[in-house]
N, CA, C and O of each residue as an XYZ file, in Angstrom:
420
protein
N     -47.308    -63.590    -18.577
C     -47.617    -64.894    -19.106
C     -48.915    -65.422    -18.491
O     -49.750    -65.986    -19.198
N     -49.086    -65.244    -17.185
C     -50.288    -65.748    -16.522
C     -51.549    -65.064    -17.042
O     -52.580    -65.711    -17.222
N     -51.467    -63.747    -17.284
C     -52.634    -63.028    -17.804
C     -53.001    -63.541    -19.194
O     -54.178    -63.701    -19.514
N     -51.998    -63.794    -20.003
C     -52.251    -64.279    -21.359
C     -52.859    -65.676    -21.312
O     -53.798    -65.972    -22.051
N     -52.332    -66.527    -20.454
C     -52.919    -67.867    -20.286
C     -54.353    -67.758    -19.789
O     -55.242    -68.461    -20.270
N     -54.569    -66.877    -18.829
C     -55.904    -66.679    -18.277
C     -56.894    -66.183    -19.315
O     -58.099    -66.400    -19.186
N     -56.388    -65.516    -20.345
C     -57.239    -65.010    -21.422
C     -57.478    -66.064    -22.496
O     -58.173    -65.807    -23.479
N     -56.901    -67.252    -22.307
C     -57.153    -68.344    -23.231
C     -56.111    -68.562    -24.302
O     -56.336    -69.337    -25.232
N     -54.978    -67.898    -24.193
C     -53.925    -68.056    -25.197
C     -52.793    -68.916    -24.647
O     -52.694    -69.145    -23.441
N     -51.958    -69.377    -25.539
C     -50.793    -70.176    -25.181
C     -49.553    -69.332    -25.455
O     -49.034    -69.349    -26.571
N     -49.066    -68.590    -24.451
C     -47.977    -67.642    -24.684
C     -46.628    -68.318    -24.941
O     -46.356    -69.424    -24.476
N     -45.810    -67.613    -25.691
C     -44.424    -68.004    -25.955
C     -43.562    -66.862    -25.430
O     -43.684    -65.732    -25.904
N     -42.702    -67.135    -24.470
C     -41.866    -66.082    -23.891
C     -40.610    -65.878    -24.731
O     -39.932    -66.835    -25.103
N     -40.317    -64.631    -25.019
C     -39.053    -64.263    -25.650
C     -38.471    -63.102    -24.862
O     -39.206    -62.309    -24.273
N     -37.163    -63.007    -24.853
C     -36.521    -61.986    -24.032
C     -35.543    -61.105    -24.810
O     -34.728    -60.400    -24.216
N     -35.629    -61.150    -26.129
C     -34.776    -60.290    -26.943
C     -35.461    -60.033    -28.278
O     -36.377    -60.754    -28.671
N     -35.003    -59.001    -28.961
C     -35.555    -58.697    -30.269
C     -35.257    -59.826    -31.250
O     -36.103    -60.164    -32.078
N     -34.069    -60.411    -31.165
C     -33.713    -61.525    -32.053
C     -34.644    -62.719    -31.832
O     -35.089    -63.348    -32.792
N     -34.937    -63.027    -30.572
C     -35.840    -64.142    -30.266
C     -37.259    -63.831    -30.730
O     -37.971    -64.726    -31.187
N     -37.673    -62.577    -30.618
C     -38.993    -62.182    -31.108
C     -39.088    -62.412    -32.611
O     -40.068    -62.976    -33.097
N     -38.080    -61.980    -33.336
C     -38.098    -62.133    -34.788
C     -38.159    -63.602    -35.198
O     -38.787    -63.936    -36.202
N     -37.520    -64.474    -34.437
C     -37.580    -65.915    -34.711
C     -38.981    -66.453    -34.432
O     -39.473    -67.306    -35.171
N     -39.630    -65.964    -33.373
C     -40.948    -66.465    -32.963
C     -42.098    -65.915    -33.808
O     -43.155    -66.543    -33.879
N     -41.922    -64.778    -34.437
C     -43.030    -64.103    -35.125
C     -43.792    -64.960    -36.130
O     -45.018    -64.857    -36.177
N     -43.146    -65.796    -36.932
C     -43.936    -66.584    -37.892
C     -44.940    -67.540    -37.234
O     -45.912    -67.947    -37.871
N     -44.715    -67.896    -35.982
C     -45.536    -68.907    -35.318
C     -46.559    -68.350    -34.334
O     -47.200    -69.121    -33.620
N     -46.728    -67.028    -34.278
C     -47.675    -66.433    -33.335
C     -48.668    -65.546    -34.072
O     -48.407    -65.083    -35.182
N     -49.811    -65.319    -33.434
C     -50.842    -64.451    -34.007
C     -50.695    -63.011    -33.544
O     -51.026    -62.079    -34.277
N     -50.202    -62.831    -32.337
C     -50.062    -61.502    -31.762
C     -48.940    -61.473    -30.754
O     -48.409    -62.511    -30.357
N     -48.586    -60.265    -30.344
C     -47.438    -60.074    -29.458
C     -47.805    -59.090    -28.351
O     -48.367    -58.027    -28.616
N     -47.485    -59.447    -27.122
C     -47.604    -58.533    -25.992
C     -46.197    -58.024    -25.705
O     -45.283    -58.810    -25.455
N     -46.030    -56.707    -25.743
C     -44.700    -56.110    -25.598
C     -44.671    -55.181    -24.398
O     -45.522    -54.303    -24.250
N     -43.678    -55.387    -23.543
C     -43.411    -54.495    -22.420
C     -42.534    -53.371    -22.962
O     -41.372    -53.597    -23.301
N     -43.078    -52.178    -23.043
C     -42.350    -51.060    -23.633
C     -41.147    -50.620    -22.826
O     -40.272    -49.939    -23.361
N     -41.073    -50.983    -21.564
C     -39.954    -50.531    -20.733
C     -38.969    -51.657    -20.418
O     -38.155    -51.530    -19.503
N     -39.036    -52.740    -21.159
C     -38.097    -53.843    -20.940
C     -36.661    -53.350    -21.154
O     -36.413    -52.486    -21.994
N     -35.743    -53.897    -20.402
C     -34.341    -53.488    -20.519
C     -33.574    -54.303    -21.552
O     -32.538    -53.858    -22.045
N     -34.068    -55.486    -21.883
C     -33.331    -56.384    -22.773
C     -33.534    -56.049    -24.248
O     -32.803    -56.559    -25.097
N     -34.507    -55.208    -24.569
C     -34.776    -54.838    -25.958
C     -35.451    -53.479    -25.989
O     -35.946    -53.001    -24.969
N     -35.470    -52.863    -27.150
C     -36.160    -51.596    -27.342
C     -37.625    -51.896    -27.667
O     -37.920    -52.545    -28.670
N     -38.523    -51.432    -26.834
C     -39.941    -51.735    -27.011
C     -40.515    -51.262    -28.331
O     -41.315    -51.966    -28.947
N     -40.117    -50.081    -28.771
C     -40.636    -49.557    -30.037
C     -40.089    -50.369    -31.207
O     -40.813    -50.621    -32.170
N     -38.840    -50.776    -31.143
C     -38.298    -51.647    -32.189
C     -39.054    -52.967    -32.233
O     -39.302    -53.506    -33.311
N     -39.420    -53.484    -31.075
C     -40.182    -54.736    -31.016
C     -41.569    -54.550    -31.633
O     -42.038    -55.414    -32.375
N     -42.221    -53.437    -31.332
C     -43.527    -53.149    -31.934
C     -43.383    -53.073    -33.453
O     -44.179    -53.659    -34.187
N     -42.386    -52.362    -33.909
C     -42.164    -52.201    -35.348
C     -41.906    -53.545    -36.020
O     -42.451    -53.813    -37.091
N     -41.085    -54.388    -35.407
C     -40.794    -55.713    -35.981
C     -42.063    -56.550    -36.071
O     -42.310    -57.204    -37.084
N     -42.862    -56.528    -35.017
C     -44.096    -57.317    -35.006
C     -45.101    -56.799    -36.025
O     -45.743    -57.592    -36.713
N     -45.248    -55.503    -36.131
C     -46.194    -54.935    -37.102
C     -45.710    -55.168    -38.530
O     -46.521    -55.399    -39.427
N     -44.396    -55.109    -38.751
C     -43.851    -55.403    -40.072
C     -44.185    -56.836    -40.470
O     -44.405    -57.128    -41.646
N     -44.221    -57.726    -39.483
C     -44.595    -59.123    -39.715
C     -46.115    -59.297    -39.735
O     -46.615    -60.421    -39.788
N     -46.841    -58.185    -39.694
C     -48.308    -58.175    -39.757
C     -48.963    -58.873    -38.561
O     -49.991    -59.535    -38.703
N     -48.363    -58.716    -37.401
C     -48.913    -59.268    -36.163
C     -49.613    -58.169    -35.379
O     -49.223    -57.003    -35.450
N     -50.640    -58.538    -34.636
C     -51.285    -57.611    -33.716
C     -50.351    -57.388    -32.537
O     -49.647    -58.302    -32.107
N     -50.350    -56.176    -32.022
C     -49.446    -55.850    -30.916
C     -50.212    -55.181    -29.787
O     -50.921    -54.196    -29.989
N     -50.052    -55.738    -28.599
C     -50.598    -55.192    -27.355
C     -49.394    -54.706    -26.567
O     -48.597    -55.516    -26.094
N     -49.251    -53.397    -26.421
C     -48.110    -52.832    -25.709
C     -48.529    -52.369    -24.324
O     -49.613    -51.813    -24.147
N     -47.674    -52.599    -23.354
C     -47.932    -52.142    -21.995
C     -46.784    -51.251    -21.547
O     -45.630    -51.468    -21.916
N     -47.119    -50.243    -20.746
C     -46.101    -49.320    -20.259
C     -46.652    -48.444    -19.152
O     -47.773    -48.636    -18.681
N     -45.850    -47.490    -18.751
C     -46.226    -46.561    -17.685
C     -47.330    -45.632    -18.185
O     -47.268    -45.139    -19.311
N     -48.333    -45.398    -17.353
C     -49.452    -44.540    -17.759
C     -49.022    -43.099    -17.991
O     -49.629    -42.387    -18.791
N     -47.982    -42.671    -17.296
C     -47.587    -41.269    -17.391
C     -46.476    -41.004    -18.405
O     -46.012    -39.870    -18.521
N     -46.045    -42.021    -19.136
C     -45.041    -41.814    -20.178
C     -45.761    -41.597    -21.508
O     -45.842    -42.491    -22.350
N     -46.273    -40.395    -21.665
C     -47.102    -40.060    -22.814
C     -46.312    -40.182    -24.112
O     -46.846    -40.667    -25.110
N     -45.076    -39.761    -24.119
C     -44.277    -39.819    -25.350
C     -44.071    -41.266    -25.820
O     -44.203    -41.554    -27.009
N     -43.755    -42.161    -24.904
C     -43.551    -43.558    -25.269
C     -44.862    -44.192    -25.738
O     -44.882    -44.948    -26.709
N     -45.948    -43.880    -25.044
C     -47.261    -44.388    -25.458
C     -47.593    -43.929    -26.874
O     -48.046    -44.728    -27.694
N     -47.373    -42.664    -27.162
C     -47.654    -42.141    -28.506
C     -46.791    -42.829    -29.566
O     -47.271    -43.128    -30.659
N     -45.529    -43.077    -29.246
C     -44.653    -43.758    -30.205
C     -45.149    -45.176    -30.473
O     -45.126    -45.635    -31.615
N     -45.594    -45.869    -29.435
C     -46.109    -47.231    -29.606
C     -47.381    -47.227    -30.452
O     -47.541    -48.066    -31.338
N     -48.270    -46.299    -30.182
C     -49.504    -46.193    -30.946
C     -49.209    -45.851    -32.410
O     -49.817    -46.414    -33.320
N     -48.277    -44.929    -32.625
C     -47.904    -44.548    -33.986
C     -47.280    -45.717    -34.744
O     -47.402    -45.806    -35.966
N     -46.608    -46.616    -34.012
C     -45.983    -47.790    -34.636
C     -46.991    -48.902    -34.905
O     -46.656    -49.899    -35.545
N     -48.233    -48.740    -34.419
C     -49.279    -49.704    -34.734
C     -49.752    -50.592    -33.602
O     -50.505    -51.537    -33.835
N     -49.330    -50.313    -32.394
C     -49.757    -51.113    -31.236
C     -51.045    -50.556    -30.652
O     -51.384    -49.393    -30.867
N     -51.757    -51.393    -29.912
C     -52.756    -50.904    -28.973
C     -52.036    -50.824    -27.637
O     -51.032    -51.508    -27.437
N     -52.521    -50.015    -26.735
C     -51.777    -49.739    -25.510
C     -52.669    -49.865    -24.280
O     -53.849    -49.514    -24.304
N     -52.074    -50.374    -23.206
C     -52.710    -50.353    -21.888
C     -51.626    -50.077    -20.853
O     -50.530    -50.629    -20.942
N     -51.922    -49.235    -19.881
C     -50.945    -48.990    -18.820
C     -50.868    -50.185    -17.867
O     -51.827    -50.941    -17.710
N     -49.719    -50.331    -17.247
C     -49.525    -51.422    -16.286
C     -50.647    -51.476    -15.254
O     -51.132    -52.556    -14.917
N     -51.054    -50.328    -14.760
C     -52.047    -50.307    -13.681
C     -53.385    -50.913    -14.112
O     -54.103    -51.457    -13.274
N     -53.734    -50.832    -15.393
C     -54.974    -51.465    -15.865
C     -54.838    -52.978    -15.891
O     -55.825    -53.693    -15.716
N     -53.632    -53.472    -16.106
C     -53.423    -54.921    -16.101
C     -53.620    -55.505    -14.715
O     -54.056    -56.648    -14.571
N     -53.301    -54.725    -13.700
C     -53.425    -55.204    -12.326
C     -54.858    -55.581    -11.999
O     -55.104    -56.630    -11.404
N     -55.788    -54.750    -12.375
C     -57.175    -55.014    -12.019
C     -57.969    -55.790    -13.050
O     -58.898    -56.516    -12.698
N     -57.614    -55.648    -14.322
C     -58.470    -56.205    -15.362
C     -57.664    -56.801    -16.519
O     -58.142    -56.850    -17.652
N     -56.454    -57.249    -16.231
C     -55.553    -57.715    -17.279
C     -56.073    -58.863    -18.114
O     -55.938    -58.846    -19.338
N     -56.664    -59.859    -17.481
C     -57.168    -61.014    -18.235
C     -58.239    -60.565    -19.219
O     -58.226    -60.976    -20.379
N     -59.165    -59.727    -18.768
C     -60.225    -59.249    -19.658
C     -59.683    -58.359    -20.771
O     -60.138    -58.449    -21.911
N     -58.715    -57.499    -20.450
C     -58.118    -56.647    -21.487
C     -57.458    -57.489    -22.569
O     -57.656    -57.248    -23.760
N     -56.680    -58.467    -22.155
C     -55.979    -59.304    -23.129
C     -56.964    -60.181    -23.890
O     -56.802    -60.388    -25.092
N     -57.976    -60.695    -23.213
C     -58.986    -61.501    -23.906
C     -59.721    -60.668    -24.960
O     -59.999    -61.162    -26.053
N     -60.033    -59.424    -24.644
C     -60.681    -58.531    -25.604
C     -59.771    -58.294    -26.802
O     -60.220    -58.320    -27.948
N     -58.498    -58.063    -26.532
C     -57.534    -57.849    -27.612
C     -57.413    -59.100    -28.482
O     -57.414    -59.003    -29.709
N     -57.313    -60.258    -27.862
C     -57.188    -61.514    -28.607
C     -58.407    -61.736    -29.496
O     -58.278    -62.124    -30.657
N     -59.591    -61.485    -28.940
C     -60.823    -61.755    -29.690
C     -61.078    -60.735    -30.790
O     -61.826    -61.001    -31.731
N     -60.454    -59.569    -30.670
C     -60.692    -58.525    -31.664
C     -62.064    -57.889    -31.535
O     -62.471    -57.110    -32.396
N     -62.782    -58.215    -30.463
C     -64.147    -57.713    -30.309
C     -64.193    -56.268    -29.806
O     -65.253    -55.643    -29.796
N     -63.077    -55.758    -29.403
C     -63.038    -54.385    -28.928
C     -61.614    -53.885    -28.967
O     -60.672    -54.675    -28.898
N     -61.450    -52.605    -29.075
C     -60.115    -52.036    -29.144
C     -59.763    -51.363    -27.825
O     -60.628    -50.850    -27.114
N     -58.517    -51.379    -27.528
C     -58.009    -50.624    -26.406
C     -57.656    -49.249    -26.958
O     -58.204    -48.838    -27.982
N     -56.767    -48.545    -26.311
C     -56.411    -47.209    -26.774
C     -55.666    -47.305    -28.100
O     -54.645    -47.986    -28.196
N     -56.173    -46.630    -29.111
C     -55.561    -46.695    -30.428
C     -55.309    -45.303    -31.016
O     -55.076    -45.174    -32.218
N     -55.353    -44.293    -30.204
C     -55.058    -42.959    -30.717
C     -53.918    -42.365    -29.897
O     -53.793    -42.628    -28.701
N     -53.111    -41.580    -30.544
C     -51.969    -40.955    -29.875
C     -52.432    -39.694    -29.184
O     -51.629    -39.004    -28.555
C-alpha cells in the first residue's frame, strides 16, 4: 500500500477474490501478490483482466512457473526483491503506462 501511495495512487486494499471482484468497477489497475494465502493469485489476475483492468503481479523471482502463468494471464510482473529497492518507481511506471515491466513468459 505504501509503495502504491508513494507512486501517486490511492490504493484500495482487498483480501479476497470476492472483495476484488466487488472493487474492480471502481479501480483502474490491480496489484496482486501471487503468493497470497487468502486467494489464488492467478485467479485474481484472470478476474482483473476479464474486467479489463491493468494488472501488476508480484512474486518470488525464482518461481518461474508461477511468473509464466501470471504473464500468460495478462499481468506484468516484478519480483519482490525489485520492489525493495525500486518499488515506488516500478509502480509509478506501471501506473503511467510509460514503460512496461516484464511482459514475456
